[in-house]
C-alpha positions, 0 to 999 in steps of 0.5 A: 500500500502507498505509505500515505494511504491508511485504511482502518475499520471504524467502531461505532454506528455511522449514518449517511443522510442527504435530501432529508432522508437516511441513505444508510446506517452501518457498524461496518464503516471503514475510514481511508486517510490519504496524506493531508486530505481529510479522512473519508468514511466508506459505507458497505453497499449492503448497508445503503438504500441502493434504490436511492442511488444511481450510477452517473456517467462521471468517472475519474482515475486516481493513480493510487486507488484506480477508477472511481464511479460516481453515484447520484442520489434521488431525494424528495428534494430532487437529484443530488448529482455525483454525491458519492463515489466507489472504486468498483475494482480498486487497485490491490493496495486498497482492495478493502474499499471494494464494495463500499461507497463514500460521499462528498461532505457538501452533498451528504452528511456522514456522522457517527451516531 
């Protein structure tokens, strides 16, 4: 793994909310820290309301993690475009984030409850 990327399991219960709805709650969150960037919480797909999330055409590539696929949230208040991302086939060094989705802080609220 790259020296500046750390992945660890989080304790406690974590929730993600957007557009007035709870998208998910988990006791199996993982945190990815990368260099000086703020740590990011990733939620297992099984613990998210995937019916509220649709893949968008947006893609980006990170040399340390691989290709990111973005997700938009269908909320009562309207579409929240590209609110989250997932590495569907992450590089081996960060394989632990496979099957997980993270969310942008300006588009969803992620917190420990």
